[in-house]
PyMOL Python script that loads the backbone (N, CA, C, O; Angstrom):
from pymol import cmd

cmd.read_pdbstr("""\
ATOM      1  N   MET A   1     355.619  82.931  69.663  1.00  0.00           N
ATOM      2  CA  MET A   1     356.072  81.826  69.685  1.00  0.00           C
ATOM      3  C   MET A   1     355.205  80.621  70.352  1.00  0.00           C
ATOM      4  O   MET A   1     355.061  80.710  71.571  1.00  0.00           O
ATOM      5  N   HIS A   2     354.676  79.628  69.773  1.00  0.00           N
ATOM      6  CA  HIS A   2     353.741  78.789  69.856  1.00  0.00           C
ATOM      7  C   HIS A   2     354.737  77.409  70.499  1.00  0.00           C
ATOM      8  O   HIS A   2     355.529  76.858  69.734  1.00  0.00           O
ATOM      9  N   LEU A   3     354.645  77.099  71.463  1.00  0.00           N
ATOM     10  CA  LEU A   3     355.460  75.592  71.795  1.00  0.00           C
ATOM     11  C   LEU A   3     354.170  74.733  72.413  1.00  0.00           C
ATOM     12  O   LEU A   3     353.092  75.273  72.659  1.00  0.00           O
ATOM     13  N   PRO A   4     354.471  73.143  72.654  1.00  0.00           N
ATOM     14  CA  PRO A   4     353.607  72.669  72.725  1.00  0.00           C
ATOM     15  C   PRO A   4     353.764  72.505  74.660  1.00  0.00           C
ATOM     16  O   PRO A   4     354.715  72.627  75.433  1.00  0.00           O
ATOM     17  N   LYS A   5     352.515  72.225  74.811  1.00  0.00           N
ATOM     18  CA  LYS A   5     352.770  72.293  76.526  1.00  0.00           C
ATOM     19  C   LYS A   5     353.430  71.545  77.544  1.00  0.00           C
ATOM     20  O   LYS A   5     353.674  71.908  78.695  1.00  0.00           O
ATOM     21  N   ASP A   6     353.778  70.090  76.802  1.00  0.00           N
ATOM     22  CA  ASP A   6     354.420  69.334  77.694  1.00  0.00           C
ATOM     23  C   ASP A   6     355.858  69.976  77.574  1.00  0.00           C
ATOM     24  O   ASP A   6     356.480  70.128  78.625  1.00  0.00           O
ATOM     25  N   VAL A   7     356.538  70.429  76.189  1.00  0.00           N
ATOM     26  CA  VAL A   7     357.563  70.962  76.164  1.00  0.00           C
ATOM     27  C   VAL A   7     358.052  71.851  77.050  1.00  0.00           C
ATOM     28  O   VAL A   7     359.188  71.769  77.517  1.00  0.00           O
ATOM     29  N   VAL A   8     356.980  73.017  77.416  1.00  0.00           N
ATOM     30  CA  VAL A   8     357.266  73.943  78.254  1.00  0.00           C
ATOM     31  C   VAL A   8     357.629  73.511  79.943  1.00  0.00           C
ATOM     32  O   VAL A   8     358.401  73.886  80.826  1.00  0.00           O
ATOM     33  N   VAL A   9     356.795  72.720  79.797  1.00  0.00           N
ATOM     34  CA  VAL A   9     356.433  71.795  81.071  1.00  0.00           C
ATOM     35  C   VAL A   9     357.959  71.612  81.875  1.00  0.00           C
ATOM     36  O   VAL A   9     358.419  71.978  82.956  1.00  0.00           O
ATOM     37  N   GLN A  10     358.530  70.712  80.519  1.00  0.00           N
ATOM     38  CA  GLN A  10     359.650  69.839  80.785  1.00  0.00           C
ATOM     39  C   GLN A  10     360.890  71.125  80.773  1.00  0.00           C
ATOM     40  O   GLN A  10     361.751  71.045  81.649  1.00  0.00           O
ATOM     41  N   TYR A  11     360.930  71.770  80.224  1.00  0.00           N
ATOM     42  CA  TYR A  11     361.514  73.376  80.402  1.00  0.00           C
ATOM     43  C   TYR A  11     361.610  74.480  81.045  1.00  0.00           C
ATOM     44  O   TYR A  11     362.371  75.431  80.867  1.00  0.00           O
ATOM     45  N   VAL A  12     360.555  74.258  82.029  1.00  0.00           N
ATOM     46  CA  VAL A  12     360.754  74.710  83.364  1.00  0.00           C
ATOM     47  C   VAL A  12     361.041  73.924  84.590  1.00  0.00           C
ATOM     48  O   VAL A  12     361.595  74.354  85.601  1.00  0.00           O
ATOM     49  N   ASP A  13     360.444  72.291  84.309  1.00  0.00           N
ATOM     50  CA  ASP A  13     361.130  71.243  85.545  1.00  0.00           C
ATOM     51  C   ASP A  13     362.802  71.593  84.990  1.00  0.00           C
ATOM     52  O   ASP A  13     363.375  72.482  85.621  1.00  0.00           O
ATOM     53  N   LEU A  14     363.272  71.187  84.296  1.00  0.00           N
ATOM     54  CA  LEU A  14     364.864  71.582  83.720  1.00  0.00           C
ATOM     55  C   LEU A  14     365.317  72.966  84.852  1.00  0.00           C
ATOM     56  O   LEU A  14     366.156  72.984  85.753  1.00  0.00           O
ATOM     57  N   THR A  15     364.595  73.793  84.474  1.00  0.00           N
ATOM     58  CA  THR A  15     365.283  74.609  85.070  1.00  0.00           C
ATOM     59  C   THR A  15     365.076  75.079  86.417  1.00  0.00           C
ATOM     60  O   THR A  15     365.928  75.751  86.998  1.00  0.00           O
ATOM     61  N   SER A  16     364.227  74.825  86.814  1.00  0.00           N
ATOM     62  CA  SER A  16     364.253  74.586  88.601  1.00  0.00           C
ATOM     63  C   SER A  16     364.858  73.858  88.820  1.00  0.00           C
ATOM     64  O   SER A  16     365.553  73.950  89.832  1.00  0.00           O
ATOM     65  N   GLU A  17     364.917  72.877  88.100  1.00  0.00           N
ATOM     66  CA  GLU A  17     365.972  71.764  88.546  1.00  0.00           C
ATOM     67  C   GLU A  17     367.422  72.089  88.941  1.00  0.00           C
ATOM     68  O   GLU A  17     368.054  71.819  89.963  1.00  0.00           O
ATOM     69  N   LEU A  18     367.744  72.726  87.864  1.00  0.00           N
ATOM     70  CA  LEU A  18     368.927  73.418  87.613  1.00  0.00           C
ATOM     71  C   LEU A  18     369.521  74.683  88.464  1.00  0.00           C
ATOM     72  O   LEU A  18     370.694  75.058  88.451  1.00  0.00           O
ATOM     73  N   GLN A  19     368.401  75.276  89.234  1.00  0.00           N
ATOM     74  CA  GLN A  19     368.672  75.939  90.145  1.00  0.00           C
ATOM     75  C   GLN A  19     368.749  75.582  91.304  1.00  0.00           C
ATOM     76  O   GLN A  19     369.674  76.055  91.963  1.00  0.00           O
ATOM     77  N   THR A  20     367.849  74.668  91.925  1.00  0.00           N
ATOM     78  CA  THR A  20     367.953  74.103  93.219  1.00  0.00           C
ATOM     79  C   THR A  20     369.445  73.371  93.321  1.00  0.00           C
ATOM     80  O   THR A  20     370.128  73.437  94.343  1.00  0.00           O
ATOM     81  N   LEU A  21     369.885  72.610  92.023  1.00  0.00           N
ATOM     82  CA  LEU A  21     371.124  72.223  92.302  1.00  0.00           C
ATOM     83  C   LEU A  21     372.012  72.975  92.624  1.00  0.00           C
ATOM     84  O   LEU A  21     372.876  72.517  93.372  1.00  0.00           O
ATOM     85  N   LEU A  22     372.124  74.546  92.125  1.00  0.00           N
ATOM     86  CA  LEU A  22     373.540  75.755  91.851  1.00  0.00           C
ATOM     87  C   LEU A  22     373.033  76.411  93.545  1.00  0.00           C
ATOM     88  O   LEU A  22     373.865  76.961  94.266  1.00  0.00           O
ATOM     89  N   TYR A  23     371.395  76.207  94.020  1.00  0.00           N
ATOM     90  CA  TYR A  23     371.328  76.881  94.976  1.00  0.00           C
ATOM     91  C   TYR A  23     372.104  75.871  96.442  1.00  0.00           C
ATOM     92  O   TYR A  23     372.334  76.299  97.574  1.00  0.00           O
ATOM     93  N   PHE A  24     372.289  74.865  96.055  1.00  0.00           N
ATOM     94  CA  PHE A  24     372.767  73.682  97.407  1.00  0.00           C
ATOM     95  C   PHE A  24     374.208  73.626  96.804  1.00  0.00           C
ATOM     96  O   PHE A  24     374.908  73.438  97.799  1.00  0.00           O
ATOM     97  N   MET A  25     375.006  73.685  95.752  1.00  0.00           N
ATOM     98  CA  MET A  25     376.233  73.568  95.600  1.00  0.00           C
ATOM     99  C   MET A  25     376.742  74.968  96.176  1.00  0.00           C
ATOM    100  O   MET A  25     377.874  74.879  96.653  1.00  0.00           O
ATOM    101  N   ARG A  26     376.168  76.243  96.245  1.00  0.00           N
ATOM    102  CA  ARG A  26     376.717  77.238  96.832  1.00  0.00           C
ATOM    103  C   ARG A  26     376.537  77.516  98.099  1.00  0.00           C
ATOM    104  O   ARG A  26     377.209  78.363  98.688  1.00  0.00           O
ATOM    105  N   LYS A  27     375.229  76.545  98.863  1.00  0.00           N
ATOM    106  CA  LYS A  27     375.421  76.229 100.185  1.00  0.00           C
ATOM    107  C   LYS A  27     376.402  75.581 100.834  1.00  0.00           C
ATOM    108  O   LYS A  27     376.838  75.969 101.918  1.00  0.00           O
ATOM    109  N   GLU A  28     376.823  74.540 100.215  1.00  0.00           N
ATOM    110  CA  GLU A  28     377.969  73.852 100.425  1.00  0.00           C
ATOM    111  C   GLU A  28     378.860  74.571 100.547  1.00  0.00           C
ATOM    112  O   GLU A  28     379.393  74.090 101.547  1.00  0.00           O
ATOM    113  N   ASP A  29     379.669  75.710 100.162  1.00  0.00           N
ATOM    114  CA  ASP A  29     381.120  76.411 100.014  1.00  0.00           C
ATOM    115  C   ASP A  29     380.836  76.590 101.713  1.00  0.00           C
ATOM    116  O   ASP A  29     381.674  77.145 102.424  1.00  0.00           O
TER     117      ASP A  29
END
""", "prot")
cmd.dss("prot")
cmd.show_as("cartoon", "prot")
cmd.util.cbc("prot")
cmd.orient("prot")
């Protein structure tokens, strides 16, 4: 599967942002 680099970068950025959000949400508990 070949994806344009900017799409991959966007995807990685999104997932890392989500993980960070989840981490902070868990920390708040």
